[in-house]
N, C-alpha and C positions, 0 to 999 in steps of 0.2 A: 189268332192269338200269338203274341210275340213277347215273351216274358223271360228272356235269358238274362243271366247275371253278367251283363256287359256294360259298356260305357253309356249306352242309352238308358239302361235301368238306373245307373247311378245319377244320370242327369235328371231323370224323373224324381228320384228321391230328393235331390238338392232343390229342385224347383218346388217340390211339395213343402220343403222347409221354408222357402221364401214366401210361399202362399200362406203358410201358417202364421207369419207375423201379422198380416192384414186381418186374418180371421180372429186371431187372439185379441187384436185391438178392438175389433167390432164387438166381440163377446165381453170385453173388459167393462165397457160402459154399461151394458145391460146388466151384467152381474153386480156391478157397484150399486146401481139403482135398486135392484131387487134385494140385495143384501141389507140395505139401509132402510128403504121405504116399504119393502115387502109387496111391491106391485110390479108385475111384468108388463113392460111397454111392448105390446104386440106391434106397435107402429114405429119401433126403433129404426128399422131400415128405411122407413119413409123420411125420417129426419136426415139420414145420410143423403137421400135423394135431394132434399131441399138444399143441403150444403153444396152438393155437386152443381146444381143449377145456379146457386148464388156465386160460386167461384167461376163458373163458365161465363156468366153475363158480366161479372166484374172484370174479368180478364179481357173479354171481347170489347169491353167499353174503354180499354186503354190502361187498366190498372196492372202493374207488374205482377207476375205470377205469385211471388211470395206474399205480397200484400193482399192479393185476391184470396190466397189460401187463408191468411189471417182473418180476412173478412168472413170467409165461409165458416171458420171455427167459431168466431164470435156470434155469427148469425144463428148457428145451430145451438150454441150455448144459451142464447136468449130464447130460442124456440123451446128448448128443454125447460127453462124456468117458467115460461108462459104456459106450457102444457101442464106443468105441475099445478100452477096456481088456478088455472081455469078448468082443467079436466080432472086431474088426479086428486087434488085436495078435497073436493066435495064428496068423493066416493071412498076416501081412505078407510072409513069405518063400515063400508058396505061389504057384502059377501065377495069373495075372490072372483066369482063368475061375473059379477057386475063390473068389476074393475077390468077384467079381460074384454068384456063386451064394449065398454066405453072406449078403451084404447083401440079395439078393433074398428069401432066406428070412426075414430080419428084416422086410422090407416086408409079406409076407403075414401074418406073426405079428402085427404091429402093427395091420393092418387087421382081422384076425379078433378080436383082443383088444378093439379099440375097438368093434366091432360087438356083441360080447357084453356089454361094460360099459355102453355108451351107447345101444344100439339103432340102428335105421336112420333114425330121425326127423331131419329137418333142424332145426337150432337156429340162433338168432341172438341177438345182444345186444339187439335192438330199439332201437338207437340210430340216429337219422336226422339227418345233418348238413345235409341239404338241398343245394341247388346254387346256383351263381352264373350269371347270364346276362350275357353281353357280346356286343353286336352281333348279337343273335338266336342266339347260340351258348350252349349250356348245358354247364356243367362241374360235376361233383360235388365238393363240399368234401372228401369223404373221399379222393377220388383226388388232389386237390391236396395234401392233408396227407401222403398216402402218398408222393407224388413228392418233396416237400421233405424228409421224414424219410429217405427212401432215399438221396438225394444227400448229406445230412449224414452218414449212416452210412458211405457210401463214402469221403468225405473224412476222417472220423475213422480209418477203417481204413488209408487211405494214410499218414496222419501216424504212426499206430502202427507200421506196417511200415518207415517210413523214418527215424523219429526215436528209437525206443527200442531198447534192447539186444536184448530178446526179439524184436521185430519184425525187426531186422536179421538175427538168427539164423534166423528163419523163412525169410526171403528167401534167405539163404545156403544153407540145407539144400535149399531148392527148386532151387537152381542146381547144387549138388554134394553129394550125400548121402554120398559115400565119404570126402571129405576133412574134413568138419566134425567128426566124432568125434575126429580127430587134433588138432584145434584146441582141444579141451577143451569142446566143446558137447555137452550131454547130449541125445542125439537122442530118447530115449524121452520126456523131459520136454517137448521142443518138439512132438513129435507129439501129446501129450496136450493141451497148450495150444492147438494148432491145431484139434484136434477140438472143444474147448470153444468156441473162437471161432466156428468154423463152425456149431456148434449154436446159439450166441447169435444169429448172423445169421439162422438159420432161425426162432428165437423172435421176433426183431424183425419178420421178414416175417409171422409169425403174428399179431402184435399189430396190424399194419397191415391184414391180410386180414380180420380179424373185423369191421372197419368196413365192409366191402364185400360179403363173401360169407357164405353159410350154412355152417354147420359140420356135417359128416357124415363117417362113417368112410372113405368112398371119395374124399374130395376130393383125395387124392394122385394118383388116376388122372387128374384134370383137369389138374393142374399138373406132375406128375412127368415125363411125356414131353416137355412143353414146356421145362422146365428143362434136361433132358438134351440136347435138340436145340440150345438156345442155347449151352450149354457146348461141345458138339462143333463147332458152326458157328464160334464164335469161336476155337476152339483149346483143347482141354482143358488146364487149368492156367493159361491166360492171363486175368488179371483184366481187362485192357483189352479183350481180344477178347470176353469175355462181356458186357461193358458195351455194346460196339458192336453185337454180335449181338442183344442184347435190344431195342435200338432198331429194328433192321432188321425183326426178326420181329414186333414189336408194331405197326409201321406196316403190314406186310402184312395182319395180322389186322384192324386197324381200317379200313383203306381197302378191303380186300376185302369186309369185312362191310358197309361202307357202299354199295359199288357193286353187290354181289350179295346175299349172305346171310352170316350169321355163320359157318356151316359152310364156306362157300366161302373165307372169309378164312383159316381154319385150313388148308384144303386147299392154297391158294396158298402159304402160308408153308412147309408141308412140301414142296411141289414145289420151291420155291426152295432149300430146304435140301438136297434130294437132288441137284439140279443142281450146287450149289457143292461138295458133298462128292465128287461124281464127278470134278470138275475139280481140286479141291484137297483131298485126303483129310485133310490135317493141319489143316484149318480156315483161316479167314481170317487169323489171326495166328500160326498154327503154334506154335512153342515160345517165343514172346515172353511176357514178363510185365510 
């Protein structure tokens, strides 16, 4: 155990802050979908995996990195819209357990399909941005870029939801699904747009993750439970709650990993999650948005 309040501890805290940007972005899309459609996509992390493979093969095929990233975002946005139309829409009026089971089925299908199509080998773009050193502390440029882009994406989404007609309609449906059709809002269209936006956010997360992580069919198992835990901790459907919970969990992971070991960091984060949910089952921010 090495948990002294020194420069290494501060480095762990700041790296946890950078990690929080990515986790908050991942939770943002899932919370948006749940808040509007009231369905939890258990397969959300697998959509991120699809985006990562799409960006990888586009870039390896000669497409510039930024265009490959745009392709990945559009690919996953389309996948989100298709998932809603083909899988989610038929079960919207079903019991929540049926919705969870059907998205769980999609999770296993996508993992199996990716394994058969791409194999089990770990792949990466081979791009190294290096790191910056400040006062004996080292920070990866890729994590700094990820943090900045994630914050910018959250700001753009907030402006979209608060300043545009479609965004206001999305917020209104999230608050009252029964009254909005009487106001002339096409609920099915809003659901489809929300699913595409949620998919686009997953695609953006994929574009950022390929700069830091290897790509393999089971990468969703690494991030899926973490995303779901953050959403539940913050309060399912609460965008602000997911943002705050991402920072809390990432700091537990970073500081716990610095003081003990990486595995202990995750264990402490999950222990904190269980204690909070036992005390406050609705999450830190409950039904707020």
